[in-house]
N, C-alpha and C positions, 0 to 999 in steps of 0.2 A: 802664624804663617807655617811653622813646622807642623803644627797639629793638623791643619787642613791638608797639607801635602801628604802626611802620613795616612790620613783617612782616604785620600784619593788613591794612593798606592794599594792600600788594603782592598778597596773596592775593585780595583783593576785585577788584583790577584784572583778574587772570586769570579769576576766576569771571565777572565782568561780560562780558569778551570772549567766553568760551565760551558764556555764556547768549545774548548777542546774536547770535552766529553761529548757534546752534541755532534761534533764532526766525526769522532771515532765511532760512535754508536748510532749515527743517523737519527738523532733525536731532534725534536722541534726547538726553535729558539724564540725568545721573547722579541728580540730585535735583530736586525741584520748587522754584520760587522761594519757596514757602511757608516753606522753611527759612531764607531770608534775604529777607524781604519788602521791604527797602529797596534791593535790588540793582538793580531796574529800575523804570521807570514802567509800571504795569500797565494804564494806559489804552491803551497802544500795543503792549505786548509781554506775552505770557502763555504758559503751558504747560498741557497737559492730557494725560490718559492716552490713548494710542493703543490701542484694543482689539485690533487685529491684532498689535501687537508687545508689548503689555502693558508699556509704559514711557512715561515722560513725554516729550512732543515739544513743541518750541518753535513759536510762531506769532507773526505780526504782524497788526495790525488793518487796515492800509491801506498802499498803495504809497508814500504820501508819507512815512510814518515809516520805511519800509524804505530809501528813497532818502536820507533825512537822515543815516543812520548808515553809508552806503556808504563814505565817505572814511575813517572811522576803521577799519572792518573791513579795507579794502584795505591801509592802512598796517600794520596788525597782521599781516596775512597775509604781507607781505614780511618783517616783523621776525621772525615766528615760523616762517618757512618752511612755512606752512600750505597744504596742497593738498587736504585732504579735503572741502572744500565741494562739489567736483564730484560727490561720492557722492550728493548729494540731487537732482541734475538730473532723474532719472527721475520724481520727484514733481511736477515742474513743466513737463515737456516739452510739455504741451498749452497752456501759458500763454506766449505769445510774449514778453510783457514781461519775465517773470522769467527765461525762457530766455536772452533777449538780455542781461539783466543779468549772469547767471552766466558766459556766454561772454565778455563784455567783461572781467570780472574775471580769468578764467583766462588770456585772451590777454595782458592787460596784465602779469599776474604772470610769464608765460612770457617776455615781452619783457624784463622787468626782470632775470630770472635768466639768460637765454640770449642775449638780443639779437635782431637781425634779420639774416638770412643774405644778403639781397640786396645788402648793402654790407659788405665785410669790416671796415671801421673801426668799425662798430656791432654786429658779430656777437659780442658778449660781454656779460657782466654789466654792469648799469648802476646808477648811484646814483639812487634814486627821491626825488621831492619832490612833495608834495601842495600845491596852491595853492587858496586861497579867493578869492572875488571874481570879477571879470571877466577879469583878466589875471595871469599869473605874474610874479614878479621873477626874471629869469634870472641865474644865477650865472656871471659872466664871469671869475671868478678861478681857476676850476678847469680842468684839462685832462681830467678824467674825462667820460665820456659820461653825460648826464643824461636821465632820463625824468621829465617833468612831467605830472602827472595832476590833473584838477579834482576837488575834493571833491564837487561836485554831479554826481549821475548825470544822464544826458541833457544834458550841457553842450552849448551851441550849437556846431554844425558839426564839432567834433572831440572825440575821447576821450582824447587824450594827445599830447605833443610830445616827440620825441627831439632833443636838441641836442648837437652835437659842434663844438668849436672847433679849427680847423686850426692848423698850425704857423706860427711867425713867419717871414715872408719880408721881407727888408730892402727898404724903400721901398714896401711895399704894406700895406694894411689886412689884418688877419687875417680869414680866412673863418670864418663861423659857419654851419654846416650845420643846417638846421631841418627835421625830418621831422614833418609834421602827420598824425596818425593818425586815421582814421575807421574804426571797427570795426563791421561790420554784416552781418547775414545777408541783407539786402535792399538792395543799393546803389542800385537804381533808385528806391527811396522816399526816398533822401537825395541825389538827383542834384544838388541845388542847394547842397550843403554847401560845396563848394570855392569857388564863386563868392561865396557869402555870407560865408565866412570872410575872403576877401581885401578885402571892403568895409571891414574894420577893420584892414587890414594896417599902416597907418602908426601906429596906436595900439599894436599888438603889438610893434613894433620901435622905439618912441620912445626907449628907453634903450640902444639898440644902435648908436648913431651912429658909434662907433669901429670897427665891423665891417662887412665886406661880407657881408650875410646872403644865404644861398643856400637858398630854400625848395623843398620837395618835398612834394606832397600824396599821401599813401599810403592807398589803400583796402585794408583788411584784410577780406576777404570770401570767399565760397565758391569763386569762380573767380579765378585770377590771370591775368596776361598776361606774355608773354615780354619785351616791350619796353615801356619807359616812354614817355610822350608829353611832348614839350616844348612849352610855351606861351610865345610871345613876349610881351614887355611891351605893355600897352595901357592904356586908361583905366580898365579894370575890375580889373586885377591886375598885379603885377610879373611879370617873367620867372620861370618856375618849371617844374618837372617834375611829372608826374602818373603814378602807378604803381598797378596793381592787384596785390596780393600775397595769395595764397591762405592761408586760416587753416591749412590742412594744412602749409604751408611755414613757418609760425610754430612750430607744434607739432603733429606728426601725431597724437599721442594725443588731444588735445582734439577734433580733427575726427573721428577714428575713433570715439571714444566717442559723439559727437553723432550721427553717421550710424548707429551701431548702435542707438541709442535710437529714431531715426526709423524704421528698418527694423522694429524690434520693435513699434512702434505700428501699422505697416501690417499686420503679421501679426496683431496683436491685434484689429484691425478686422475681419479675416476670421474669426479664431477667438478670441472674447473670453475663452476659458479660458486662453489663453497669457499668462503674466506678462511684464511689461516687463523687459528685460535690464538689469541693474544695471551702472553704470560699473565697470570692472575685470574684466568677464567676456569682453571681446573678446580676440582672440588677440594675444599680445605677440610682437614681433620682437626677437631677441637683438641686443645691441650698440647699442640706441637708448635714449633717456632720457625719462622722464616729467618734467613740471615739478617741480622741487625734489627729484628723485630721483637715484639714482646709476646710473652706466652699468653694465649687466650684461655680464659677460665672455662670450666665446664667439663662434661664427661665425653665419652666417645659417641660416635654417631653410627646407628645401625645402617645396613644397606637399605637404600630407599629414603634415607634422610630422617628416620625416627630417632630421636635423641634419648639415650639412656640417662638415668640419674647419675650426676657427677659425684 
């Protein structure tokens, strides 16, 4: 009896996750929630038949409820190695809020799985931790690289924090490297994020008194910069570095898919009979990896499609 009850609950957990994901990203469903009416709160999430595809498609009623479940969905994406939510981006490419939401999730997921290449010590898979409230509790007992992400979408000033603790050096406090991530398509609209974040700096590091904290503010945005900028300590902030890192350099597929959709929209504006290109229709380059995917064997491909020897 207990065994069958457990299996029923586990099945519903997966059904709930799949249904919520479909509602947030406008994905098709195998069956309507009418088959299991207690699965979700229908005041905020529902499904209906899409006449163009002749299948049930999930929807949400407002952005507030969408943002409220973002943390849970993000945690499950990492747990289930789920990357197919990018397939629904063409449905929302004209909505900057939803587009930004999906890009942030995809970039954070790529960072968790592949790391950040501008620093070799964090260019690897990371352990992810979601935090609620205003501040995370940093795990200072681990030598693993950690990615802390807020459960709240549009969290103030940052979208995530990468933390790496340096080695022990006799007679010196251990260094704790903190990379503060701001992911945005329009960095100029968030130009005060860095300054505002450091107004609360002492609260962020109040439990890190045994460490020498080394902060770096990282803008993950359309255009990167070759050099980082170093800021000296002053009354407004501690000594820290500032870096602009291109989304393409986090994961080239995310950026190429986004650019392909933008290009297809420009074509559609000229010729409304042209359909929007779906993610996955852009040209693939051999030997590179999609988020959560496996590396394809082979060499590079010449312009025009002729393959060189691998």
